[in-house]
C-alpha positions in Angstrom: -22.3 67.7 -7.4 -25.0 66.0 -8.5 -27.5 65.1 -5.6 -28.0 61.2 -5.0 -31.6 60.1 -4.1 -31.9 57.9 -1.0 -32.6 54.5 -1.3 -35.7 53.1 0.6 -36.3 49.9 1.2 -39.9 48.3 -0.1 -42.8 48.0 2.3 -42.7 44.3 3.1 -46.4 43.8 2.7 -48.6 45.8 0.4 -51.9 44.8 -0.5 -54.1 46.8 -2.7 -57.9 46.3 -3.4 -57.0 42.1 -3.0 -59.9 40.0 -2.8 -58.9 36.4 -0.8 -60.3 33.2 -1.9 -60.7 29.8 0.1 -57.9 27.1 0.5 -60.8 24.7 -0.1 -62.8 26.7 -2.9 -60.5 28.8 -4.2 -62.6 30.8 -6.5 -65.3 31.7 -3.4 -64.3 35.1 -2.1 -63.4 35.0 1.7 -62.6 38.8 2.1 -62.9 41.5 -0.2 -61.2 45.2 -0.9 -58.1 44.2 1.5 -55.9 47.6 1.7 -53.0 46.8 4.0 -49.4 47.6 4.6 -47.2 46.0 6.9 -43.9 47.8 7.7 -40.5 46.4 9.0 -40.4 45.7 12.6 -44.4 45.7 12.9 -46.6 43.0 14.9 -50.0 42.7 13.8 -52.8 40.8 15.7 -55.6 40.1 12.9 -59.1 39.0 15.1 -61.6 37.1 13.7 -64.4 34.6 14.8 -64.4 31.1 13.1 -65.2 31.2 9.4 -64.1 35.0 8.9 -61.3 33.9 6.6 -58.3 34.3 9.0 -56.6 31.1 8.0 -57.2 31.6 4.2 -55.7 35.3 4.8 -52.8 33.9 6.1 -52.1 31.4 3.4 -52.8 33.9 0.5 -50.4 36.1 2.4 -47.9 33.2 2.9 -48.0 32.5 -1.0 -49.7 29.5 -1.0 -52.6 30.7 -3.3 -53.0 34.2 -5.2 -55.4 36.8 -4.6 -58.8 36.4 -6.8 -58.1 40.1 -7.4 -56.2 43.1 -6.5 -52.6 43.2 -6.0 -50.3 42.0 -3.3 -46.4 42.7 -3.2 -44.1 41.2 -0.8 -40.7 43.4 -0.7 -42.1 44.7 -4.0 -42.3 41.5 -5.8 -45.6 40.5 -7.2 -47.1 37.6 -4.8 -47.5 34.2 -5.0 -43.9 33.6 -6.3 -43.7 30.1 -7.3 -40.8 30.5 -9.8 -37.0 29.4 -8.9 -35.7 32.9 -10.1 -37.6 34.7 -7.6 -37.5 32.0 -4.9 -35.0 33.9 -2.7 -37.8 36.8 -1.8 -40.4 34.2 -0.9 -37.9 32.6 1.6 -37.8 35.9 3.6 -41.2 35.1 5.0 -42.3 32.1 7.1 -45.2 30.3 8.0 -46.2 28.6 11.4 -49.7 26.4 10.4 -51.8 26.2 13.1 -51.4 22.5 13.7 -47.8 22.2 13.0 -48.1 20.5 9.9 -45.0 18.2 10.8 -44.1 15.2 8.1 -45.2 11.9 10.1 -42.6 9.9 8.8 -39.9 12.4 10.0 -38.4 12.8 13.6 -39.1 16.2 15.1 -35.3 16.6 14.7 -35.5 15.8 11.0 -38.6 17.9 10.4 -36.7 21.4 12.0 -33.7 20.5 9.8 -35.6 20.0 6.5 -35.7 23.5 5.3 -32.2 23.7 5.4 -31.7 20.8 3.8 -34.4 21.1 0.9 -33.4 24.9 0.3 -29.9 25.1 1.6 -29.2 21.7 -0.1 -27.2 20.5 3.2 -26.9 16.9 4.4 -28.4 15.9 7.7 -25.1 16.2 9.1 -24.0 19.6 7.8 -27.7 20.7 9.0 -27.4 19.3 12.5 -25.3 21.9 14.4 -28.1 24.6 13.4 -30.9 22.2 14.3 -29.6 21.7 17.7 -29.4 25.2 18.7 -32.9 25.6 17.6 -33.6 22.7 20.1 -32.4 23.9 23.2 -34.5 27.5 23.4 -37.8 25.6 21.9 -37.2 22.8 24.8 -37.5 20.1 22.2 -34.5 18.4 23.0 -36.6 15.4 24.9 -39.0 15.3 21.8 -36.2 15.3 19.1 -35.7 11.8 18.1 -39.6 11.3 18.2 -42.1 11.3 15.4 -45.0 13.9 15.5 -47.4 10.8 16.6 -45.5 10.6 19.9 -46.1 14.3 20.5 -48.9 16.6 22.1 -50.4 19.7 20.7 -48.4 21.8 22.4 -45.0 20.5 21.5 -46.3 19.9 17.9 -47.2 23.5 17.4 -43.6 24.3 19.0 -41.9 22.1 16.7 -43.7 24.0 14.0 -42.2 27.3 15.0 -38.9 25.8 15.5 -39.1 24.8 11.6 -40.4 28.2 10.7 -37.4 29.7 11.9 -34.8 27.9 10.4 -34.5 29.7 7.2 -34.1 33.3 9.7 -37.2 34.7 8.1 -37.6 38.5 8.0 -41.6 38.2 8.3 -43.3 35.3 10.4 -47.0 34.8 9.7 -48.6 32.6 13.0 -52.0 30.8 12.1 -54.0 30.7 15.5 -50.8 30.2 17.5 -52.4 30.0 20.9 -55.0 27.6 19.9 -55.7 24.5 21.9 -52.3 25.1 24.2 -52.6 25.1 28.0 -51.7 28.3 30.0 -48.2 27.4 30.6 -47.6 26.9 26.6 -49.7 30.0 25.9 -47.5 32.2 28.3 -44.2 30.8 26.6 -45.7 31.8 23.3 -46.5 35.0 24.2 -42.9 35.7 25.9 -41.3 34.2 23.0 -42.6 36.2 20.2 -42.2 39.3 22.2 -38.6 38.3 22.3 -38.8 37.7 18.3 -40.1 41.3 17.9 -37.2 42.8 19.7 -33.5 43.8 18.3 -30.9 40.7 18.6 -33.2 38.1 18.9 -32.7 34.3 18.7 -32.3 34.6 14.7 -30.9 38.0 14.0 -30.0 41.5 14.6 -33.3 43.2 13.5 -36.5 42.8 15.2 -38.8 40.2 13.3 -42.0 41.3 11.7 -44.8 39.4 12.8 -48.5 38.6 12.1 -50.7 36.6 14.1 -54.3 35.5 13.8 -56.7 35.1 16.4 -60.3 34.5 17.6 -59.6 36.7 21.0 -57.3 39.4 21.2 -57.1 39.6 25.0 -54.0 37.4 25.2 -52.3 40.0 22.4 -53.2 43.5 24.3 -49.8 43.9 25.7 -47.9 42.0 23.2 -49.1 43.1 19.4 -48.5 46.7 18.4 -51.0 46.7 15.2 -54.7 45.2 15.3 -56.9 44.4 12.4 -60.5 42.9 12.5 -61.9 40.5 10.0 -65.6 40.3 9.9 -68.4 40.5 7.4 -66.0 39.6 4.2 -63.8 42.8 5.3 -60.5 43.3 7.0 -60.9 46.8 9.0 -57.3 48.0 10.1 -57.6 49.3 13.4 -54.1 50.4 14.2 -52.3 50.6 17.5 -53.9 49.8 21.0 -55.1 53.4 21.7 -57.0 53.2 18.4 -58.4 49.8 19.4 -59.8 51.5 22.5 -61.7 54.0 20.2 -63.1 51.3 18.1 -66.6 50.4 18.3 -68.1 47.7 20.2 -69.9 46.6 17.1 -66.5 46.1 15.0 -64.3 44.5 18.3 -66.7 42.9 20.9 -67.1 39.7 19.2 -63.0 39.1 19.6 -62.5 41.5 22.6 -65.6 40.9 25.1 -65.9 43.2 28.0 -63.7 45.8 25.8 -64.2 48.6 28.1 -63.2 46.9 31.4 -60.0 44.9 29.5 -58.7 48.1 28.0 -58.8 50.2 31.1 
């Protein structure tokens, strides 16, 4: 009998010698020589100070711009993906902007339902049950019929998260999700993302693959499972928390103050 080779799924994210431009100046390299793999179910925290290229790197990873050089594959498909025939692959990835990026002329309810209406070709009435089901765990019900201008930063960011989850992505990228949040809301985010990283979560049976950016690794030590540092136009893949503990203070000290004390 002829043997059958087992089929394996492509690594969700694979970058090979990638150089990353800037959203403001696409020809200017913010990061060079990035070699990075993200496997299904991993939870990455990418840390760097302001100006290290965190947001530009995440926008490139989300496919909003292409790499300056090198190769970036999303589920085996070359990125960026703009053509309609390959859009289904692109929609396996969701993005949460740092400031929510809601449309000001739409209510919170309408903003959250927009992906279903645009990509699913659903009417507002058809999308309504899924939107209502998302509003409850996000605690956004009291603001559902408000426009973004009436919301504070805590709730704007949460609405942006809700919108990104509507298409049930397999990968979720989050740009600096804790920035500007009060302690109560920051705690909510850490707990919520921890739940998304587990099986049988809010949007599906499989753990969500998560990538967050941050200028401070301390809140993520007990939540994220893989770590990388963006510094001096380079991305250094550190690995697990155990490997983070062994990293030199020259590498992680800026994003993990008092490293020796915090990791004990």
